[in-house]
C-alpha positions as CSV (number, residue, x, y, z in Angstrom):
1,M,7.3,-15.6,-12.7
2,T,4.8,-18.1,-14.2
3,F,1.2,-16.5,-14.3
4,S,0.2,-19.5,-12.4
5,T,2.7,-18.0,-9.1
6,F,1.4,-13.9,-10.0
7,L,-2.5,-15.4,-9.7
8,T,-1.2,-16.7,-6.1
9,R,0.3,-13.9,-4.5
10,T,-2.0,-11.0,-7.0
11,T,-5.4,-13.1,-4.8
12,A,-3.5,-13.0,-1.1
13,S,-2.1,-10.6,-2.3
14,V,-5.9,-9.1,-2.8
15,A,-7.3,-10.3,1.2
16,L,-4.2,-8.9,3.0
17,I,-4.5,-6.0,1.9
18,F,-8.6,-5.9,2.6
19,T,-8.1,-7.8,5.5
20,L,-4.7,-6.4,7.9
21,G,-6.5,-2.9,5.7
22,T,-10.0,-2.8,7.7
23,A,-8.8,-5.2,10.5
24,P,-10.1,-2.9,14.5
25,V,-7.6,-0.9,15.8
26,A,-6.0,-1.2,20.1
27,A,-7.4,1.7,21.4
28,G,-4.3,3.9,21.7
29,G,-4.2,6.1,18.4
30,S,-2.7,5.7,15.3
31,Y,0.8,3.3,14.4
32,I,3.6,2.3,12.2
33,Y,4.3,-0.9,11.5
34,F,7.3,-2.0,9.1
35,E,9.3,-4.8,8.1
36,Q,13.0,-4.9,5.6
37,T,14.4,-8.3,4.4
38,G,17.4,-7.5,2.7
39,G,19.6,-4.2,1.7
40,G,19.0,-0.7,0.5
41,H,15.1,-0.2,1.8
42,A,13.8,2.7,2.7
43,I,10.7,4.8,4.5
44,G,9.0,7.2,5.7
45,A,5.9,8.0,7.2
46,Y,3.9,10.7,8.1
47,Q,0.9,10.5,9.9
48,N,-1.9,13.2,11.5
49,G,-4.8,12.0,13.7
50,N,-6.0,9.9,14.7
51,R,-6.4,5.6,14.8
52,N,-3.9,5.6,11.4
53,R,-2.5,2.3,10.8
54,T,0.7,1.7,8.4
55,T,2.0,-1.8,7.7
56,V,4.5,-1.9,4.9
57,Y,6.5,-5.2,4.3
58,Q,10.0,-5.1,1.3
59,D,12.7,-7.6,1.0
60,G,14.8,-7.8,-1.7
61,R,17.5,-4.7,-2.6
62,R,16.6,-0.7,-3.0
63,N,12.5,-0.5,-2.5
64,S,11.3,2.8,-1.6
65,A,8.1,3.3,-0.1
66,T,6.9,7.1,1.6
67,I,3.0,7.4,2.9
68,R,1.6,10.5,4.4
69,Q,-1.6,10.2,6.0
70,N,-3.4,12.8,7.4
71,G,-7.2,12.6,9.9
72,G,-8.5,9.3,11.1
73,Y,-9.0,5.8,10.8
74,N,-6.4,6.0,7.9
75,R,-5.2,2.7,7.0
76,T,-2.1,1.5,4.2
77,V,-0.8,-1.5,3.5
78,I,2.2,-2.1,1.6
79,G,3.9,-5.1,0.6
80,Q,6.9,-5.2,-1.7
81,E,9.2,-8.0,-3.4
82,G,12.2,-8.2,-5.9
83,R,14.0,-4.3,-6.6
84,R,13.8,-1.0,-6.7
85,N,10.1,-0.8,-6.4
86,T,8.5,2.6,-5.5
87,A,5.6,3.2,-3.2
88,D,3.3,6.9,-2.7
89,V,1.0,7.2,-0.5
90,D,-1.2,10.0,0.3
91,Q,-4.1,9.6,2.1
92,S,-6.4,13.1,3.6
93,G,-9.4,12.4,5.7
94,H,-11.4,9.6,6.8
95,D,-11.8,5.6,6.8
96,N,-10.0,5.4,3.5
97,I,-7.8,2.0,2.7
98,S,-5.1,1.5,0.3
99,G,-2.9,-1.3,-0.8
100,I,-0.2,-1.9,-3.2
101,A,1.6,-5.2,-3.0
102,Q,4.2,-4.8,-6.7
103,F,6.8,-8.2,-6.7
104,G,9.3,-7.9,-9.5
105,R,11.5,-5.0,-10.6
106,N,11.6,-1.3,-11.6
107,N,7.8,-0.8,-10.5
108,R,6.1,2.6,-8.9
109,A,2.0,2.8,-7.6
110,T,1.5,6.4,-6.3
111,L,-2.3,6.4,-4.5
112,D,-4.2,9.7,-3.9
113,Q,-6.5,9.7,-2.0
114,H,-9.1,13.1,-0.4
115,G,-12.1,12.6,1.8
116,S,-13.9,9.8,3.1
117,G,-14.4,5.9,2.7
118,N,-12.3,5.6,-0.6
119,A,-10.2,2.4,-1.0
120,V,-7.5,1.1,-4.0
121,A,-5.5,-1.4,-3.9
122,V,-2.7,-1.8,-6.6
123,I,-0.8,-5.0,-8.0
124,Q,1.4,-5.6,-9.9
125,G,3.6,-7.5,-10.8
126,G,7.3,-8.9,-13.8
127,N,9.2,-5.6,-14.4
128,G,9.0,-2.0,-15.1
129,N,5.2,-0.9,-14.1
130,S,3.4,1.7,-13.6
131,A,0.0,2.2,-11.3
132,N,-1.2,5.6,-10.7
133,A,-4.8,6.3,-9.2
134,R,-6.1,9.3,-7.4
135,Q,-9.7,9.5,-6.0
136,V,-11.8,12.5,-4.0
137,G,-15.0,12.6,-2.7
138,H,-17.0,9.6,-1.3
139,G,-16.8,6.1,-1.3
140,N,-14.8,5.2,-3.8
141,V,-13.2,1.9,-5.1
142,A,-10.1,1.0,-7.1
143,V,-8.4,-2.2,-8.5
144,I,-5.6,-2.1,-10.7
145,I,-3.9,-5.7,-11.0
146,Q,-0.9,-5.9,-14.0
147,D,1.3,-7.9,-14.7
């Protein structure tokens, strides 16, 4: 992937993560939405609480995503394109936002947030990248970009 393509996808990914992550929720509670293209993908999602949202897009082969959210008003958006990318999100508390965008092969992102009002975004392009973020408390922000 060229740097120009990576930069374009990165900009679009950050916009998607924070736009979807902060969109208002209809009065109906929590939801999980996923869309997969390709084959061999896996998604596991668990939500406990009020008005939590999870959105996962996977394209390619054998990408996997695992999401656990406890509390209320937590948001997770994951987009993966390529092969054998792995995303793992664990959030508890309320009003936390997490987003992962991965393009390429064998990338891994693990996000762990506990508290309230935390936000984390991981964007990885290329192959074999690994990102881990752990935030505990209130109002923490982390952004990780790797190519």
